[in-house]
C-alpha positions in Angstrom: 108.1 -196.8 101.2 110.1 -199.8 100.8 113.6 -200.2 101.5 113.9 -203.0 98.6 113.1 -204.6 95.8 113.2 -208.2 95.3 112.8 -210.0 92.4 109.7 -213.0 92.1 111.2 -215.1 89.2 111.4 -218.2 91.4 109.3 -221.0 91.1 106.1 -221.2 92.4 106.2 -222.6 96.4 102.7 -222.3 97.6 100.2 -224.9 96.4 96.5 -224.3 95.4 95.9 -225.5 99.0 98.0 -222.4 100.4 96.2 -220.0 98.2 93.1 -221.3 99.5 93.8 -221.5 103.1 95.4 -218.2 102.9 92.4 -216.3 101.0 90.2 -217.9 103.7 92.1 -217.7 106.8 94.1 -214.7 105.9 97.1 -216.7 106.9 99.1 -220.3 106.1 101.8 -222.2 107.4 104.3 -223.3 104.6 106.3 -226.1 106.1 109.9 -226.6 105.9 109.6 -223.6 103.4 113.5 -222.4 104.7 116.1 -226.1 105.3 115.7 -226.3 109.0 120.2 -226.9 108.2 119.6 -223.1 107.0 117.8 -222.4 110.0 120.3 -222.9 112.4 122.6 -221.2 110.5 120.2 -217.7 110.8 120.0 -218.4 114.9 123.4 -219.1 115.4 123.8 -215.8 113.2 122.0 -213.6 115.0 122.6 -214.9 118.9 126.3 -213.3 117.4 125.3 -210.3 116.2 123.2 -209.8 119.7 126.6 -211.0 121.4 128.1 -207.5 120.1 125.7 -205.5 122.0 123.3 -202.7 121.2 122.2 -202.4 117.4 119.8 -199.7 115.8 116.8 -199.9 117.0 116.1 -202.6 120.0 113.4 -203.0 121.2 111.5 -204.5 123.9 113.7 -204.8 127.4 111.8 -202.9 130.9 115.1 -200.9 132.3 112.9 -200.3 135.3 113.3 -204.3 136.3 116.8 -205.5 135.6 115.5 -209.3 136.0 113.9 -208.8 132.4 115.4 -211.2 129.9 114.6 -208.6 127.0 116.9 -206.6 128.3 119.2 -209.1 127.1 117.8 -209.5 124.5 115.8 -206.9 122.7 114.7 -207.2 119.3 116.1 -206.6 116.4 115.1 -204.4 113.4 116.1 -203.7 109.5 119.0 -206.0 110.0 119.1 -206.3 106.3 120.4 -202.2 106.3 123.0 -203.3 108.2 124.2 -206.8 108.1 124.3 -208.3 104.7 123.2 -212.5 105.0 120.2 -210.9 106.9 119.9 -208.7 103.4 120.4 -212.0 101.5 118.0 -213.7 103.2 115.2 -211.5 103.4 115.9 -212.3 99.6 115.5 -215.7 100.0 113.9 -217.1 96.4 111.4 -219.4 98.1 110.7 -216.8 100.4 109.7 -214.3 98.1 108.2 -216.3 95.4 105.3 -217.6 98.4 104.9 -214.0 99.1 104.2 -212.8 95.9 101.8 -215.6 95.2 100.1 -215.3 98.1 99.5 -211.6 97.4 99.0 -211.7 93.9 102.1 -208.7 93.0 105.7 -208.4 93.0 106.8 -208.8 96.8 109.0 -206.0 97.7 111.0 -206.3 101.1 109.7 -203.3 103.9 111.4 -204.4 106.6 113.4 -207.1 108.6 113.5 -208.1 111.9 114.8 -211.3 114.9 112.3 -211.8 117.9 114.5 -213.7 120.3 112.1 -214.1 122.9 114.0 -215.9 125.7 112.9 -217.9 128.7 110.7 -216.0 130.8 110.5 -213.9 128.4 107.0 -211.4 127.6 104.7 -212.3 124.2 103.0 -209.0 122.3 99.4 -208.3 122.8 97.7 -209.5 119.8 97.8 -206.5 117.0 97.5 -206.2 113.5 100.6 -204.9 111.5 98.0 -202.4 109.7 98.2 -200.9 112.6 101.0 -199.9 112.3 102.5 -200.1 108.8 99.7 -198.4 106.7 100.1 -199.8 103.4 98.1 -202.3 100.9 98.8 -205.5 100.4 101.6 -206.3 103.2 102.2 -209.6 104.1 104.6 -211.1 106.9 106.2 -213.9 106.9 107.7 -215.3 109.9 110.4 -218.2 109.7 110.7 -220.2 112.9 114.3 -220.6 114.5 113.0 -222.5 117.1 111.3 -224.9 117.5 107.8 -223.6 118.5 105.0 -224.4 121.0 102.4 -223.1 123.4 104.9 -223.3 126.5 107.7 -220.8 124.8 104.8 -218.9 123.1 104.1 -219.5 119.5 102.5 -217.5 117.5 98.6 -217.0 117.7 96.4 -216.1 115.3 92.4 -214.9 114.3 91.3 -217.3 111.6 89.5 -214.5 109.4 89.9 -211.2 111.1 91.5 -209.8 108.7 88.5 -209.6 106.7 87.1 -207.0 109.6 89.8 -205.0 107.7 91.9 -202.4 110.4 90.5 -202.4 113.7 90.3 -200.0 116.7 93.5 -200.1 119.1 93.8 -200.2 122.7 96.5 -200.4 125.7 97.8 -203.9 126.6 98.4 -205.7 129.5 102.8 -204.4 129.8 103.1 -207.9 132.4 102.2 -209.9 129.0 102.9 -208.1 126.4 106.4 -206.1 125.5 104.6 -203.4 123.5 102.0 -201.1 124.3 99.1 -201.4 122.0 97.0 -204.0 120.8 93.8 -205.0 118.7 90.2 -204.8 119.9 89.3 -208.2 118.8 85.8 -209.1 117.6 83.9 -211.0 120.1 82.4 -213.5 117.7 86.4 -214.6 116.5 88.7 -216.9 118.4 92.4 -217.0 118.5 94.2 -220.3 117.5 98.1 -221.4 118.0 100.3 -222.1 115.6 103.1 -224.9 116.3 106.0 -224.6 114.4 109.5 -226.4 113.6 112.5 -224.5 112.5 112.1 -223.2 108.7 108.6 -223.6 108.7 106.7 -219.8 107.2 104.1 -218.6 108.7 102.4 -215.9 106.2 99.7 -214.1 107.4 97.9 -210.7 105.8 98.4 -207.3 107.2 95.2 -207.4 109.0 95.5 -210.7 110.2 95.1 -210.6 113.8 98.4 -211.9 116.0 100.6 -212.2 118.4 102.0 -214.4 121.2 101.6 -215.2 124.6 105.2 -215.2 127.2 106.9 -218.3 127.0 107.1 -219.5 130.6 109.8 -222.2 130.1 113.0 -221.8 131.7 115.6 -223.0 129.2 114.0 -222.4 125.3 114.0 -219.8 123.1 111.6 -218.9 120.6 113.2 -217.2 117.9 112.5 -216.2 114.3 113.7 -214.0 111.6 110.3 -212.0 109.9 110.2 -210.4 106.6 107.7 -207.6 106.0 107.2 -207.3 102.5 104.8 -205.3 100.7 102.9 -205.1 96.4 105.3 -203.9 93.7 101.2 -202.8 92.9 101.1 -201.2 97.1 98.9 -197.9 98.2 99.3 -196.5 101.3 96.3 -195.3 103.2 94.9 -192.9 105.6 94.2 -194.9 109.4 90.9 -194.5 110.7 90.4 -192.2 114.1 91.4 -194.6 117.0 93.4 -197.1 114.8 96.6 -196.9 114.6 99.3 -197.7 117.4 100.3 -193.8 117.2 96.9 -193.3 118.2 96.8 -194.2 121.6 97.6 -192.3 125.0 101.0 -191.7 126.1 
């Protein structure tokens, strides 16, 4: 169930071209939707929160490997439940308006996340959000807080993959992915990388395959603030056998 309701009364922030791209490919980037100065404030705020120590729901480190950078910088989740500034940024009118326009319903906040992805960190196997969250419509809003490129593990997407529905899951390569599962990507589909600047927002449908590769740099983070929204008329669905991450063997 959604954890917060957001008004979609703000002016439209997506163009007809954005809408066409989202409907065709299942994702679209809205450049500069968040001001770069705001992105810098967000980046500093989350680094300060991380420096405070463990938070509820932290995920990503490997206790068997003391050198894993994600031990120090695990992913944070649902910060809006305990951090006022995170809640405010999740309600950013420009972002909520864009999400609402893309799904054709009033956007309701479902969850928030913050990925730090420090130098040397693993990525996340290609997956679909609806392999975790069984609600439709579902849209991710991925706000870059750093410059994102191939070297530091930019987002990868598979255009048109959302049209295939929710796909089977498979075990992931733990040497490359901090999560244990991924999607079985159809052989006729191809992934593409998305370069972004701070304040750019990547929107993607719940069934769009996406993920990232490791951060191969020695001195650059790839931080991102992510909100997932559902429609105000959204419904839950039951996953077909083998299509939810919980279906993977322990």
